[in-house]
N, C-alpha and C positions, 0 to 999 in steps of 0.2 A: 349706333355702332356697338358691336359686341366684341369683346376681347376674351380670348381663351386664357384664363389664369392658371389652369392646370387641366390635364386631359378630362374632358367631359364637363368642365365648369366654365360658364360664360359670365362675363360681367358687362353691364351696360356702361359705356364710357361717354356717350353723347349722342347727339342727333345730327342730321344733315338732310340734304334733299338732292334728288337726282336732277341733273341737267339734261340727260338723254336717257332713252329707254335702253340703251346699250351698256349702262353701268357707270357712266361718268357722274360724279357727285361732288358736292361742296359741303364743307363743314367748318367749324371753328378750327383755327390752327392748333390751339392747345388740346383739342379733342384728338386730332390726328397725331399730334406729337406723342400722345399716350399709347399709340399703336405701334410705335417704333421699338424694335428689339435692338437696343444699343450694343449689346454684346456681339451680335452678328451683323449689325448695320443693315437691317432689312425690316420689312413690315412683319410684325408678329402675327401669329395666327389670329385673324380677326375677320369679322363678317359684318355685312350690312343687311338689314331685313328688306325684303321686297315682297309685297303682298299682292295677291290676286284675290278675287272673290272666294271666300271660304278656304284660302290657302295662304301660308306664309313660307317664303323661300329664304334661306340664308345664302347670301352671295359672298363668296370669299373676296376680301380686299387684296388686290394684287400689287398695287403701287400707290404711293401718295407723294404729294409735293406740298410743302408748307411755306407760307410767306409770313415769317414771324413779325415783321414790322406792322402788318395789317391784321394779324391773328386770324388768318383765313387759310384754308387749304383745299386742295382738290385731289380727288382720288379716282381710281379705276377699279371697279368690281368685275368679277368674272361675267362673261356674257351668258347669262342664264338661259337665254333663248336657244342656245345650242343644246341644252339639256331638256328644256321644256318648249319645244317648237310650237305647240298649240297656243301658247300664251303670247307669242311674239306679236301677232297682228293686233290683238286687243290692247295690249300694253302700249305699243307705239302709236296706235290710233288715238289714244286718250291724251297723249302728250301734245 
């Protein structure tokens, strides 16, 4: 996961893995908590990397839910296949 600390600057805050090729992912709860903009009570500008052969896409994180008791969280990234339809079949087929 990458969090925008200021315009044009990204900071790696943790890792996770996809559950679906449509952007549903899991990470440690404390990692996702770091992505919360407490002042505005929403997800800060943050991305998760999605790679294809010879390409890396930054997918915006749209929403998260954290289960503090278990230190686990689940999130939804944008559906990049809408922007890159040629990658949809190959990505979903590998999952």
